[in-house]
C-alpha positions in Angstrom: -38.6 -21.6 66.9 -41.2 -19.8 65.7 -41.6 -17.1 62.7 -43.1 -14.2 64.3 -42.8 -11.8 61.8 -46.1 -10.6 60.8 -47.8 -10.3 63.9 -47.3 -7.5 65.5 -49.4 -8.3 68.7 -46.8 -11.1 70.6 -44.9 -9.7 71.9 -41.4 -11.7 74.2 -43.1 -13.8 77.1 -46.3 -15.0 75.7 -48.0 -18.2 75.9 -47.1 -20.4 73.4 -49.2 -23.4 71.8 -47.4 -25.6 69.3 -49.2 -28.2 69.3 -52.8 -28.3 71.9 -55.5 -26.1 72.1 -56.1 -22.6 73.1 -58.7 -20.6 72.4 -60.8 -23.4 70.8 -58.1 -23.9 68.5 -56.8 -26.9 68.0 -53.8 -27.6 66.1 -52.5 -31.3 65.9 -48.7 -33.8 65.4 -50.7 -34.8 62.6 -51.4 -31.0 61.2 -48.1 -30.0 61.8 -47.0 -33.0 60.3 -49.4 -32.5 56.7 -48.6 -28.8 56.4 -44.1 -30.3 56.4 -44.9 -33.6 54.5 -44.1 -35.6 56.7 -45.3 -37.9 59.5 -46.4 -36.9 63.1 -43.0 -39.0 64.5 -40.7 -37.0 63.2 -42.3 -33.9 64.1 -42.7 -34.7 68.4 -39.0 -36.1 68.1 -37.8 -32.9 66.5 -38.3 -30.6 70.1 -35.5 -29.6 72.3 -35.4 -31.7 75.3 -34.9 -27.8 76.9 -38.5 -27.0 75.4 -41.2 -27.5 79.5 -43.0 -29.8 78.8 -46.6 -30.1 80.9 -48.5 -33.5 81.4 -52.0 -33.0 81.7 -55.2 -35.3 83.0 -58.6 -34.7 82.5 -57.4 -30.5 81.9 -55.9 -30.9 84.4 -52.1 -30.2 85.3 -50.8 -32.8 86.9 -46.6 -33.0 86.2 -43.4 -31.2 84.5 -40.8 -31.8 82.7 -37.6 -29.9 82.5 -34.3 -29.9 81.6 -33.1 -27.4 84.7 -35.3 -29.4 87.7 -36.0 -32.8 85.7 -39.4 -34.6 86.2 -41.9 -33.5 88.8 -45.8 -34.3 89.9 -48.1 -31.5 91.1 
């Protein structure tokens, strides 16, 4: 869960990049771990399976994984 209370321009359905790069800004698991005072493994292990995964290679989507549909190559 992310608290976006102070971000008035955010609306339901907006894309959220928690770990990765968006609009030239990058946030890594190491960055989040440092902010939480923990290690990067704890950050990624805490991401629940219901969060869809998108696997990229060279910036191209190569596979997805969701609870409903499982793993699928693109």
